[in-house]
All heavy atoms as a GROMACS GRO file, in nm:
protein
  603
    1MET      N    1  10.510   5.381   9.229
    1MET     CA    2  10.474   5.507   9.282
    1MET      C    3  10.389   5.486   9.398
    1MET      O    4  10.292   5.412   9.423
    1MET     CB    5  10.402   5.590   9.167
    1MET     CG    6  10.362   5.727   9.230
    1MET     SD    7  10.267   5.822   9.113
    1MET     CE    8  10.389   5.858   8.986
    2VAL      N    9  10.414   5.565   9.507
    2VAL     CA   10  10.346   5.563   9.635
    2VAL      C   11  10.226   5.676   9.619
    2VAL      O   12  10.256   5.779   9.567
    2VAL     CB   13  10.433   5.578   9.742
    2VAL    CG1   14  10.501   5.713   9.740
    2VAL    CG2   15  10.359   5.560   9.869
    3THR      N   16  10.124   5.650   9.678
    3THR     CA   17  10.006   5.749   9.684
    3THR      C   18   9.995   5.794   9.833
    3THR      O   19   9.978   5.721   9.926
    3THR     CB   20   9.875   5.690   9.645
    3THR    OG1   21   9.881   5.641   9.513
    3THR    CG2   22   9.762   5.780   9.662
    4ILE      N   23  10.016   5.932   9.841
    4ILE     CA   24  10.018   5.986   9.973
    4ILE      C   25   9.890   6.080   9.971
    4ILE      O   26   9.874   6.177   9.894
    4ILE     CB   27  10.134   6.062  10.008
    4ILE    CG1   28  10.260   5.986   9.996
    4ILE    CG2   29  10.123   6.127  10.155
    4ILE    CD1   30  10.394   6.058   9.985
    5GLU      N   31   9.798   6.064  10.081
    5GLU     CA   32   9.688   6.141  10.083
    5GLU      C   33   9.692   6.226  10.222
    5GLU      O   34   9.723   6.159  10.324
    5GLU     CB   35   9.548   6.071  10.096
    5GLU     CG   36   9.531   5.995   9.954
    5GLU     CD   37   9.422   5.886   9.965
    5GLU    OE1   38   9.435   5.796  10.035
    5GLU    OE2   39   9.313   5.911   9.904
    6VAL      N   40   9.665   6.354  10.210
    6VAL     CA   41   9.673   6.437  10.330
    6VAL      C   42   9.524   6.474  10.349
    6VAL      O   43   9.466   6.549  10.263
    6VAL     CB   44   9.752   6.558  10.317
    6VAL    CG1   45   9.749   6.642  10.443
    6VAL    CG2   46   9.892   6.517  10.305
    7LEU      N   47   9.460   6.433  10.457
    7LEU     CA   48   9.322   6.452  10.484
    7LEU      C   49   9.324   6.584  10.578
    7LEU      O   50   9.375   6.577  10.685
    7LEU     CB   51   9.248   6.340  10.567
    7LEU     CG   52   9.219   6.231  10.452
    7LEU    CD1   53   9.345   6.165  10.404
    7LEU    CD2   54   9.126   6.130  10.528
    8GLY      N   55   9.244   6.685  10.543
    8GLY     CA   56   9.229   6.801  10.627
    8GLY      C   57   9.149   6.912  10.555
    8GLY      O   58   9.123   6.902  10.425
    9THR      N   59   9.097   7.003  10.637
    9THR     CA   60   8.991   7.099  10.575
    9THR      C   61   9.070   7.236  10.529
    9THR      O   62   9.008   7.319  10.490
    9THR     CB   63   8.902   7.136  10.685
    9THR    OG1   64   8.954   7.183  10.793
    9THR    CG2   65   8.799   7.015  10.712
   10GLY      N   66   9.206   7.230  10.528
   10GLY     CA   67   9.269   7.340  10.489
   10GLY      C   68   9.320   7.442  10.596
   10GLY      O   69   9.360   7.561  10.581
   11CYS      N   70   9.326   7.389  10.716
   11CYS     CA   71   9.377   7.471  10.824
   11CYS      C   72   9.528   7.483  10.819
   11CYS      O   73   9.590   7.409  10.749
   11CYS     CB   74   9.335   7.403  10.961
   11CYS     SG   75   9.411   7.252  11.001
   12PRO      N   76   9.587   7.565  10.895
   12PRO     CA   77   9.736   7.580  10.894
   12PRO      C   78   9.814   7.445  10.915
   12PRO      O   79   9.914   7.426  10.855
   12PRO     CB   80   9.766   7.677  11.002
   12PRO     CG   81   9.638   7.766  11.000
   12PRO     CD   82   9.530   7.676  10.993
   13LYS      N   83   9.763   7.367  11.013
   13LYS     CA   84   9.829   7.239  11.030
   13LYS      C   85   9.824   7.140  10.922
   13LYS      O   86   9.917   7.068  10.875
   13LYS     CB   87   9.760   7.160  11.148
   13LYS     CG   88   9.788   7.233  11.284
   13LYS     CD   89   9.724   7.155  11.393
   13LYS     CE   90   9.758   7.226  11.528
   13LYS     NZ   91   9.692   7.156  11.645
   14CYS      N   92   9.710   7.156  10.840
   14CYS     CA   93   9.691   7.072  10.718
   14CYS      C   94   9.792   7.120  10.618
   14CYS      O   95   9.861   7.036  10.542
   14CYS     CB   96   9.547   7.067  10.670
   14CYS     SG   97   9.433   7.009  10.787
   15ARG      N   98   9.798   7.256  10.597
   15ARG     CA   99   9.888   7.316  10.497
   15ARG      C  100  10.033   7.273  10.527
   15ARG      O  101  10.116   7.241  10.440
   15ARG     CB  102   9.870   7.457  10.480
   15ARG     CG  103   9.734   7.493  10.424
   15ARG     CD  104   9.724   7.631  10.372
   15ARG     NE  105   9.739   7.725  10.486
   15ARG     CZ  106   9.636   7.773  10.546
   15ARG    NH1  107   9.518   7.742  10.523
   15ARG    NH2  108   9.655   7.863  10.656
   16ARG      N  109  10.078   7.274  10.654
   16ARG     CA  110  10.199   7.249  10.703
   16ARG      C  111  10.226   7.097  10.671
   16ARG      O  112  10.343   7.053  10.635
   16ARG     CB  113  10.221   7.274  10.844
   16ARG     CG  114  10.365   7.249  10.894
   16ARG     CD  115  10.387   7.318  11.031
   16ARG     NE  116  10.512   7.279  11.086
   16ARG     CZ  117  10.546   7.267  11.208
   16ARG    NH1  118  10.455   7.316  11.290
   16ARG    NH2  119  10.663   7.216  11.255
   17THR      N  120  10.136   7.009  10.699
   17THR     CA  121  10.150   6.866  10.673
   17THR      C  122  10.167   6.837  10.525
   17THR      O  123  10.267   6.760  10.496
   17THR     CB  124  10.014   6.793  10.719
   17THR    OG1  125  10.012   6.813  10.851
   17THR    CG2  126  10.040   6.646  10.691
   18ILE      N  127  10.108   6.912  10.437
   18ILE     CA  128  10.136   6.888  10.300
   18ILE      C  129  10.273   6.937  10.258
   18ILE      O  130  10.351   6.882  10.182
   18ILE     CB  131  10.032   6.971  10.217
   18ILE    CG1  132   9.894   6.907  10.236
   18ILE    CG2  133  10.074   6.981  10.066
   18ILE    CD1  134   9.780   6.976  10.169
   19ARG      N  135  10.316   7.052  10.310
   19ARG     CA  136  10.455   7.100  10.276
   19ARG      C  137  10.564   6.991  10.336
   19ARG      O  138  10.648   6.959  10.263
   19ARG     CB  139  10.481   7.235  10.349
   19ARG     CG  140  10.403   7.347  10.278
   19ARG     CD  141  10.469   7.482  10.324
   19ARG     NE  142  10.458   7.496  10.467
   19ARG     CZ  143  10.348   7.554  10.519
   19ARG    NH1  144  10.254   7.607  10.459
   19ARG    NH2  145  10.343   7.576  10.662
   20ASN      N  146  10.530   6.942  10.455
   20ASN     CA  147  10.631   6.841  10.507
   20ASN      C  148  10.628   6.707  10.414
   20ASN      O  149  10.731   6.653  10.402
   20ASN     CB  150  10.600   6.805  10.645
   20ASN     CG  151  10.631   6.905  10.747
   20ASN    OD1  152  10.684   7.006  10.709
   20ASN    ND2  153  10.587   6.896  10.878
   21VAL      N  154  10.512   6.672  10.370
   21VAL     CA  155  10.504   6.555  10.280
   21VAL      C  156  10.584   6.582  10.156
   21VAL      O  157  10.657   6.501  10.104
   21VAL     CB  158  10.362   6.528  10.249
   21VAL    CG1  159  10.349   6.425  10.121
   21VAL    CG2  160  10.289   6.464  10.373
   22GLU      N  161  10.568   6.707  10.095
   22GLU     CA  162  10.632   6.731   9.977
   22GLU      C  163  10.791   6.735   9.997
   22GLU      O  164  10.864   6.693   9.911
   22GLU     CB  165  10.586   6.864   9.928
   22GLU     CG  166  10.450   6.862   9.873
   22GLU     CD  167  10.384   7.009   9.838
   22GLU    OE1  168  10.441   7.110   9.898
   22GLU    OE2  169  10.279   7.015   9.776
   23GLU      N  170  10.823   6.781  10.114
   23GLU     CA  171  10.971   6.794  10.145
   23GLU      C  172  11.018   6.650  10.167
   23GLU      O  173  11.129   6.629  10.111
   23GLU     CB  174  10.994   6.880  10.264
   23GLU     CG  175  11.141   6.890  10.313
   23GLU     CD  176  11.208   6.982  10.204
   23GLU    OE1  177  11.170   7.058  10.134
   23GLU    OE2  178  11.334   6.944  10.179
   24ALA      N  179  10.954   6.558  10.227
   24ALA     CA  180  11.001   6.421  10.255
   24ALA      C  181  11.012   6.350  10.119
   24ALA      O  182  11.121   6.287  10.094
   24ALA     CB  183  10.903   6.353  10.338
   25VAL      N  184  10.927   6.371  10.032
   25VAL     CA  185  10.933   6.308   9.904
   25VAL      C  186  11.053   6.358   9.812
   25VAL      O  187  11.122   6.290   9.755
   25VAL     CB  188  10.804   6.341   9.823
   25VAL    CG1  189  10.810   6.309   9.677
   25VAL    CG2  190  10.676   6.245   9.881
   26LYS      N  191  11.067   6.486   9.826
   26LYS     CA  192  11.176   6.562   9.761
   26LYS      C  193  11.306   6.517   9.805
   26LYS      O  194  11.397   6.460   9.735
   26LYS     CB  195  11.167   6.704   9.781
   26LYS     CG  196  11.274   6.792   9.696
   26LYS     CD  197  11.259   6.930   9.729
   26LYS     CE  198  11.385   7.017   9.665
   26LYS     NZ  199  11.364   7.153   9.694
   27GLU      N  200  11.329   6.495   9.944
   27GLU     CA  201  11.453   6.453   9.991
   27GLU      C  202  11.478   6.305   9.966
   27GLU      O  203  11.590   6.262   9.949
   27GLU     CB  204  11.448   6.478  10.146
   27GLU     CG  205  11.455   6.625  10.185
   27GLU     CD  206  11.469   6.647  10.345
   27GLU    OE1  207  11.494   6.549  10.404
   27GLU    OE2  208  11.446   6.751  10.376
   28LEU      N  209  11.376   6.218   9.956
   28LEU     CA  210  11.391   6.080   9.934
   28LEU      C  211  11.401   6.060   9.779
   28LEU      O  212  11.438   5.938   9.737
   28LEU     CB  213  11.267   5.996   9.992
   28LEU     CG  214  11.268   5.989  10.140
   28LEU    CD1  215  11.139   5.918  10.179
   28LEU    CD2  216  11.389   5.911  10.207
   29LYS      N  217  11.373   6.155   9.709
   29LYS     CA  218  11.375   6.142   9.557
   29LYS      C  219  11.290   6.024   9.502
   29LYS      O  220  11.342   5.945   9.427
   29LYS     CB  221  11.524   6.134   9.508
   29LYS     CG  222  11.608   6.245   9.547
   29LYS     CD  223  11.752   6.243   9.500
   29LYS     CE  224  11.815   6.358   9.550
   29LYS     NZ  225  11.962   6.353   9.511
   30ILE      N  226  11.168   6.012   9.550
   30ILE     CA  227  11.082   5.913   9.508
   30ILE      C  228  10.968   5.969   9.438
   30ILE      O  229  10.937   6.089   9.441
   30ILE     CB  230  11.027   5.839   9.637
   30ILE    CG1  231  10.944   5.921   9.731
   30ILE    CG2  232  11.139   5.754   9.704
   30ILE    CD1  233  10.865   5.844   9.829
   31GLN      N  234  10.898   5.891   9.347
   31GLN     CA  235  10.781   5.930   9.290
   31GLN      C  236  10.671   5.917   9.375
   31GLN      O  237  10.645   5.804   9.414
   31GLN     CB  238  10.772   5.868   9.142
   31GLN     CG  239  10.881   5.907   9.048
   31GLN     CD  240  10.849   5.837   8.913
   31GLN    OE1  241  10.768   5.768   8.896
   31GLN    NE2  242  10.924   5.892   8.822
   32ALA      N  243  10.586   6.010   9.385
   32ALA     CA  244  10.460   6.000   9.476
   32ALA      C  245  10.344   6.087   9.410
   32ALA      O  246  10.372   6.197   9.350
   32ALA     CB  247  10.493   6.044   9.610
   33ASP      N  248  10.226   6.031   9.430
   33ASP     CA  249  10.112   6.099   9.386
   33ASP      C  250  10.055   6.157   9.517
   33ASP      O  251  10.013   6.085   9.606
   33ASP     CB  252  10.011   6.004   9.332
   33ASP     CG  253   9.878   6.076   9.294
   33ASP    OD1  254   9.876   6.195   9.288
   33ASP    OD2  255   9.785   6.008   9.260
   34ILE      N  256  10.071   6.287   9.537
   34ILE     CA  257  10.026   6.361   9.664
   34ILE      C  258   9.891   6.416   9.649
   34ILE      O  259   9.876   6.498   9.550
   34ILE     CB  260  10.131   6.462   9.717
   34ILE    CG1  261  10.271   6.405   9.730
   34ILE    CG2  262  10.086   6.535   9.838
   34ILE    CD1  263  10.390   6.497   9.751
   35ARG      N  264   9.800   6.370   9.720
   35ARG     CA  265   9.657   6.417   9.705
   35ARG      C  266   9.620   6.482   9.837
   35ARG      O  267   9.640   6.441   9.946
   35ARG     CB  268   9.563   6.306   9.686
   35ARG     CG  269   9.603   6.233   9.549
   35ARG     CD  270   9.513   6.106   9.533
   35ARG     NE  271   9.563   6.042   9.417
   35ARG     CZ  272   9.507   5.922   9.382
   35ARG    NH1  273   9.410   5.856   9.460
   35ARG    NH2  274   9.542   5.850   9.275
   36LYS      N  275   9.541   6.592   9.817
   36LYS     CA  276   9.481   6.663   9.928
   36LYS      C  277   9.337   6.627   9.937
   36LYS      O  278   9.267   6.646   9.840
   36LYS     CB  279   9.498   6.821   9.930
   36LYS     CG  280   9.442   6.895  10.037
   36LYS     CD  281   9.474   7.038  10.034
   36LYS     CE  282   9.424   7.114  10.157
   36LYS     NZ  283   9.278   7.085  10.189
   37VAL      N  284   9.280   6.574  10.041
   37VAL     CA  285   9.150   6.539  10.052
   37VAL      C  286   9.083   6.640  10.164
   37VAL      O  287   9.116   6.625  10.276
   37VAL     CB  288   9.123   6.389  10.119
   37VAL    CG1  289   8.978   6.374  10.124
   37VAL    CG2  290   9.198   6.299  10.005
   38ASP      N  291   9.001   6.728  10.110
   38ASP     CA  292   8.930   6.832  10.201
   38ASP      C  293   8.786   6.809  10.221
   38ASP      O  294   8.731   6.890  10.284
   38ASP     CB  295   8.971   6.966  10.164
   38ASP     CG  296   8.934   7.004  10.014
   38ASP    OD1  297   8.857   6.914   9.954
   38ASP    OD2  298   8.961   7.105   9.966
   39ASP      N  299   8.727   6.703  10.154
   39ASP     CA  300   8.594   6.681  10.159
   39ASP      C  301   8.551   6.616  10.302
   39ASP      O  302   8.604   6.511  10.336
   39ASP     CB  303   8.546   6.592  10.049
   39ASP     CG  304   8.387   6.569  10.063
   39ASP    OD1  305   8.324   6.656  10.037
   39ASP    OD2  306   8.362   6.447  10.093
   40ILE      N  307   8.491   6.685  10.384
   40ILE     CA  308   8.464   6.642  10.517
   40ILE      C  309   8.384   6.513  10.521
   40ILE      O  310   8.421   6.433  10.621
   40ILE     CB  311   8.391   6.754  10.589
   40ILE    CG1  312   8.396   6.725  10.762
   40ILE    CG2  313   8.248   6.771  10.553
   40ILE    CD1  314   8.522   6.727  10.808
   41THR      N  315   8.302   6.494  10.432
   41THR     CA  316   8.222   6.363  10.424
   41THR      C  317   8.327   6.254  10.397
   41THR      O  318   8.322   6.145  10.465
   41THR     CB  319   8.119   6.363  10.319
   41THR    OG1  320   8.033   6.474  10.335
   41THR    CG2  321   8.047   6.233  10.309
   42GLU      N  322   8.421   6.261  10.304
   42GLU     CA  323   8.517   6.168  10.264
   42GLU      C  324   8.604   6.139  10.394
   42GLU      O  325   8.640   6.031  10.423
   42GLU     CB  326   8.599   6.188  10.146
   42GLU     CG  327   8.695   6.077  10.128
   42GLU     CD  328   8.771   6.097   9.996
   42GLU    OE1  329   8.728   6.187   9.905
   42GLU    OE2  330   8.866   6.029   9.964
   43ILE      N  331   8.646   6.252  10.465
   43ILE     CA  332   8.737   6.241  10.578
   43ILE      C  333   8.667   6.150  10.678
   43ILE      O  334   8.724   6.061  10.740
   43ILE     CB  335   8.767   6.380  10.623
   43ILE    CG1  336   8.861   6.458  10.524
   43ILE    CG2  337   8.847   6.380  10.764
   43ILE    CD1  338   8.888   6.601  10.554
   44MET      N  339   8.539   6.196  10.709
   44MET     CA  340   8.471   6.112  10.821
   44MET      C  341   8.439   5.975  10.780
   44MET      O  342   8.439   5.882  10.871
   44MET     CB  343   8.345   6.191  10.858
   44MET     CG  344   8.376   6.336  10.923
   44MET     SD  345   8.229   6.413  10.973
   44MET     CE  346   8.179   6.316  11.111
   45SER      N  347   8.422   5.956  10.652
   45SER     CA  348   8.397   5.812  10.605
   45SER      C  349   8.514   5.714  10.641
   45SER      O  350   8.500   5.594  10.631
   45SER     CB  351   8.358   5.811  10.454
   45SER     OG  352   8.463   5.832  10.377
   46ARG      N  353   8.638   5.773  10.638
   46ARG     CA  354   8.759   5.701  10.665
   46ARG      C  355   8.781   5.694  10.810
   46ARG      O  356   8.886   5.623  10.867
   46ARG     CB  357   8.881   5.759  10.609
   46ARG     CG  358   8.865   5.769  10.453
   46ARG     CD  359   8.996   5.798  10.405
   46ARG     NE  360   8.983   5.826  10.261
   46ARG     CZ  361   9.086   5.824  10.175
   46ARG    NH1  362   9.210   5.813  10.222
   46ARG    NH2  363   9.071   5.844  10.056
   47GLY      N  364   8.688   5.741  10.902
   47GLY     CA  365   8.697   5.732  11.051
   47GLY      C  366   8.791   5.830  11.112
   47GLY      O  367   8.828   5.816  11.218
   48VAL      N  368   8.837   5.930  11.035
   48VAL     CA  369   8.919   6.032  11.086
   48VAL      C  370   8.845   6.148  11.157
   48VAL      O  371   8.750   6.202  11.094
   48VAL     CB  372   9.006   6.097  10.971
   48VAL    CG1  373   9.086   6.205  11.025
   48VAL    CG2  374   9.099   5.990  10.920
   49MET      N  375   8.864   6.152  11.277
   49MET     CA  376   8.788   6.264  11.354
   49MET      C  377   8.876   6.377  11.388
   49MET      O  378   8.831   6.480  11.422
   49MET     CB  379   8.720   6.205  11.488
   49MET     CG  380   8.639   6.083  11.473
   49MET     SD  381   8.492   6.150  11.376
   49MET     CE  382   8.423   6.008  11.305
   50LEU      N  383   9.014   6.364  11.377
   50LEU     CA  384   9.104   6.477  11.407
   50LEU      C  385   9.192   6.490  11.274
   50LEU      O  386   9.238   6.393  11.226
   50LEU     CB  387   9.187   6.451  11.534
   50LEU     CG  388   9.124   6.443  11.657
   50LEU    CD1  389   9.229   6.393  11.759
   50LEU    CD2  390   9.074   6.575  11.697
   51THR      N  391   9.211   6.614  11.240
   51THR     CA  392   9.300   6.637  11.125
   51THR      C  393   9.416   6.714  11.166
   51THR      O  394   9.410   6.771  11.271
   51THR     CB  395   9.229   6.716  11.006
   51THR    OG1  396   9.177   6.836  11.050
   51THR    CG2  397   9.109   6.622  10.951
   52PRO      N  398   9.513   6.716  11.087
   52PRO     CA  399   9.540   6.651  10.956
   52PRO      C  400   9.563   6.497  10.983
   52PRO      O  401   9.597   6.460  11.096
   52PRO     CB  402   9.672   6.709  10.911
   52PRO     CG  403   9.736   6.762  11.031
   52PRO     CD  404   9.642   6.793  11.136
   53ALA      N  405   9.549   6.426  10.874
   53ALA     CA  406   9.572   6.285  10.875
   53ALA      C  407   9.645   6.257  10.750
   53ALA      O  408   9.628   6.312  10.641
   53ALA     CB  409   9.444   6.195  10.868
   54VAL      N  410   9.738   6.155  10.758
   54VAL     CA  411   9.813   6.126  10.644
   54VAL      C  412   9.792   5.966  10.618
   54VAL      O  413   9.808   5.886  10.708
   54VAL     CB  414   9.964   6.136  10.670
   54VAL    CG1  415  10.044   6.086  10.546
   54VAL    CG2  416   9.997   6.278  10.684
   55PHE      N  417   9.758   5.929  10.496
   55PHE     CA  418   9.738   5.798  10.449
   55PHE      C  419   9.844   5.769  10.342
   55PHE      O  420   9.864   5.841  10.254
   55PHE     CB  421   9.601   5.779  10.389
   55PHE     CG  422   9.496   5.761  10.492
   55PHE    CD1  423   9.450   5.856  10.585
   55PHE    CD2  424   9.416   5.638  10.500
   55PHE    CE1  425   9.354   5.843  10.679
   55PHE    CE2  426   9.316   5.632  10.581
   55PHE     CZ  427   9.290   5.729  10.679
   56ILE      N  428   9.914   5.660  10.356
   56ILE     CA  429  10.019   5.621  10.254
   56ILE      C  430   9.955   5.479  10.202
   56ILE      O  431   9.930   5.383  10.256
   56ILE     CB  432  10.157   5.596  10.310
   56ILE    CG1  433  10.187   5.735  10.370
   56ILE    CG2  434  10.250   5.543  10.211
   56ILE    CD1  435  10.329   5.723  10.446
   57ASP      N  436   9.934   5.502  10.065
   57ASP     CA  437   9.883   5.365   9.987
   57ASP      C  438   9.764   5.321  10.056
   57ASP      O  439   9.742   5.196  10.076
   57ASP     CB  440   9.994   5.268   9.971
   57ASP     CG  441  10.095   5.312   9.864
   57ASP    OD1  442  10.070   5.397   9.781
   57ASP    OD2  443  10.210   5.241   9.879
   58GLY      N  444   9.671   5.412  10.112
   58GLY     CA  445   9.553   5.376  10.151
   58GLY      C  446   9.542   5.337  10.302
   58GLY      O  447   9.445   5.306  10.364
   59GLU      N  448   9.660   5.336  10.362
   59GLU     CA  449   9.673   5.296  10.503
   59GLU      C  450   9.708   5.420  10.588
   59GLU      O  451   9.803   5.496  10.569
   59GLU     CB  452   9.795   5.186  10.513
   59GLU     CG  453   9.815   5.134  10.657
   59GLU     CD  454   9.913   5.032  10.665
   59GLU    OE1  455   9.932   4.962  10.561
   59GLU    OE2  456   9.973   5.021  10.769
   60GLU      N  457   9.621   5.430  10.701
   60GLU     CA  458   9.626   5.544  10.799
   60GLU      C  459   9.778   5.536  10.861
   60GLU      O  460   9.798   5.428  10.921
   60GLU     CB  461   9.522   5.532  10.884
   60GLU     CG  462   9.520   5.641  11.011
   60GLU     CD  463   9.410   5.616  11.108
   60GLU    OE1  464   9.307   5.618  11.067
   60GLU    OE2  465   9.443   5.603  11.220
   61LYS      N  466   9.846   5.645  10.861
   61LYS     CA  467   9.979   5.650  10.921
   61LYS      C  468   9.979   5.748  11.036
   61LYS      O  469  10.056   5.721  11.137
   61LYS     CB  470  10.080   5.680  10.833
   61LYS     CG  471  10.099   5.576  10.718
   61LYS     CD  472  10.139   5.439  10.767
   61LYS     CE  473  10.177   5.339  10.668
   61LYS     NZ  474  10.228   5.216  10.720
   62VAL      N  475   9.905   5.872  11.022
   62VAL     CA  476   9.927   5.971  11.122
   62VAL      C  477   9.782   6.036  11.128
   62VAL      O  478   9.727   6.062  11.020
   62VAL     CB  479  10.034   6.081  11.080
   62VAL    CG1  480  10.016   6.183  11.188
   62VAL    CG2  481  10.173   6.020  11.066
   63VAL      N  482   9.735   6.055  11.253
   63VAL     CA  483   9.606   6.121  11.261
   63VAL      C  484   9.618   6.236  11.373
   63VAL      O  485   9.673   6.205  11.482
   63VAL     CB  486   9.501   6.026  11.296
   63VAL    CG1  487   9.360   6.108  11.334
   63VAL    CG2  488   9.486   5.922  11.193
   64GLY      N  489   9.568   6.358  11.348
   64GLY     CA  490   9.553   6.443  11.452
   64GLY      C  491   9.666   6.531  11.484
   64GLY      O  492   9.667   6.605  11.583
   65ARG      N  493   9.774   6.527  11.410
   65ARG     CA  494   9.904   6.598  11.430
   65ARG      C  495   9.986   6.610  11.311
   65ARG      O  496   9.950   6.546  11.207
   65ARG     CB  497   9.983   6.536  11.549
   65ARG     CG  498  10.044   6.397  11.505
   65ARG     CD  499  10.118   6.341  11.611
   65ARG     NE  500  10.162   6.202  11.570
   65ARG     CZ  501  10.266   6.170  11.516
   65ARG    NH1  502  10.343   6.267  11.464
   65ARG    NH2  503  10.297   6.040  11.473
   66VAL      N  504  10.066   6.716  11.308
   66VAL     CA  505  10.147   6.729  11.198
   66VAL      C  506  10.290   6.660  11.209
   66VAL      O  507  10.368   6.673  11.295
   66VAL     CB  508  10.193   6.887  11.195
   66VAL    CG1  509  10.288   6.922  11.076
   66VAL    CG2  510  10.074   6.978  11.189
   67PRO      N  511  10.313   6.560  11.122
   67PRO     CA  512  10.425   6.472  11.128
   67PRO      C  513  10.537   6.562  11.077
   67PRO      O  514  10.535   6.640  10.981
   67PRO     CB  515  10.397   6.357  11.038
   67PRO     CG  516  10.289   6.410  10.947
   67PRO     CD  517  10.216   6.512  11.013
   68CYS      N  518  10.660   6.540  11.135
   68CYS     CA  519  10.784   6.608  11.088
   68CYS      C  520  10.825   6.546  10.958
   68CYS      O  521  10.797   6.429  10.927
   68CYS     CB  522  10.882   6.622  11.193
   68CYS     SG  523  10.968   6.463  11.227
   69VAL      N  524  10.926   6.608  10.892
   69VAL     CA  525  10.976   6.557  10.766
   69VAL      C  526  11.044   6.418  10.795
   69VAL      O  527  11.026   6.322  10.716
   69VAL     CB  528  11.074   6.666  10.701
   69VAL    CG1  529  11.141   6.590  10.571
   69VAL    CG2  530  11.000   6.779  10.655
   70GLU      N  531  11.127   6.416  10.897
   70GLU     CA  532  11.200   6.293  10.926
   70GLU      C  533  11.112   6.171  10.956
   70GLU      O  534  11.124   6.062  10.906
   70GLU     CB  535  11.288   6.314  11.047
   70GLU     CG  536  11.403   6.404  11.009
   70GLU     CD  537  11.488   6.363  10.905
   70GLU    OE1  538  11.519   6.235  10.891
   70GLU    OE2  539  11.522   6.439  10.822
   71GLU      N  540  10.993   6.196  11.029
   71GLU     CA  541  10.902   6.094  11.053
   71GLU      C  542  10.823   6.046  10.922
   71GLU      O  543  10.820   5.928  10.909
   71GLU     CB  544  10.790   6.138  11.148
   71GLU     CG  545  10.678   6.036  11.173
   71GLU     CD  546  10.569   6.075  11.271
   71GLU    OE1  547  10.578   6.200  11.308
   71GLU    OE2  548  10.482   6.000  11.301
   72LEU      N  549  10.802   6.140  10.835
   72LEU     CA  550  10.738   6.109  10.706
   72LEU      C  551  10.834   6.025  10.623
   72LEU      O  552  10.796   5.924  10.551
   72LEU     CB  553  10.689   6.228  10.638
   72LEU     CG  554  10.571   6.292  10.694
   72LEU    CD1  555  10.552   6.449  10.644
   72LEU    CD2  556  10.440   6.218  10.657
   73LYS      N  557  10.967   6.054  10.629
   73LYS     CA  558  11.062   5.993  10.556
   73LYS      C  559  11.064   5.837  10.600
   73LYS      O  560  11.082   5.741  10.523
   73LYS     CB  561  11.197   6.062  10.556
   73LYS     CG  562  11.191   6.187  10.480
   73LYS     CD  563  11.320   6.265  10.517
   73LYS     CE  564  11.454   6.196  10.470
   73LYS     NZ  565  11.567   6.295  10.505
   74GLU      N  566  11.069   5.821  10.740
   74GLU     CA  567  11.073   5.687  10.791
   74GLU      C  568  10.944   5.608  10.748
   74GLU      O  569  10.960   5.494  10.713
   74GLU     CB  570  11.084   5.695  10.939
   74GLU     CG  571  11.209   5.733  10.999
   74GLU     CD  572  11.204   5.751  11.138
   74GLU    OE1  573  11.124   5.704  11.207
   74GLU    OE2  574  11.304   5.812  11.198
   75LEU      N  575  10.828   5.676  10.749
   75LEU     CA  576  10.709   5.604  10.705
   75LEU      C  577  10.724   5.565  10.558
   75LEU      O  578  10.671   5.455  10.520
   75LEU     CB  579  10.576   5.707  10.735
   75LEU     CG  580  10.545   5.723  10.886
   75LEU    CD1  581  10.445   5.832  10.894
   75LEU    CD2  582  10.504   5.593  10.948
   76LEU      N  583  10.767   5.657  10.480
   76LEU     CA  584  10.778   5.614  10.333
   76LEU      C  585  10.881   5.521  10.313
   76LEU      O  586  10.872   5.448  10.208
   76LEU     CB  587  10.807   5.758  10.252
   76LEU     CG  588  10.700   5.850  10.258
   76LEU    CD1  589  10.734   5.997  10.206
   76LEU    CD2  590  10.574   5.794  10.165
   77GLN      N  591  10.985   5.507  10.378
   77GLN     CA  592  11.079   5.404  10.359
   77GLN      C  593  11.044   5.273  10.427
   77GLN      O  594  11.096   5.159  10.382
   77GLN     CB  595  11.217   5.453  10.412
   77GLN     CG  596  11.273   5.560  10.345
   77GLN     CD  597  11.398   5.613  10.407
   77GLN    OE1  598  11.403   5.624  10.530
   77GLN    NE2  599  11.496   5.652  10.330
   78GLY      N  600  10.948   5.268  10.521
   78GLY     CA  601  10.920   5.136  10.592
   78GLY      C  602  10.816   5.063  10.516
   78GLY      O  603  10.794   4.957  10.493
   0.00000   0.00000   0.00000
């Protein structure tokens, strides 16, 4: 199972990122633990200064923009 974390404070871009992550996981038919991290202290402790950010299995993949579903699928398959 893959762990996907979406870091953000709850802005529209963060919510859209979560929806895109959920759609990518659904389309790939994989099991994933999707977590929303909205604690600003934790976000900053990871060195993220722009949100949303996506971490897959603890590794930073996207920062400061909303990744599309296709990009997320590629990241999850790679």
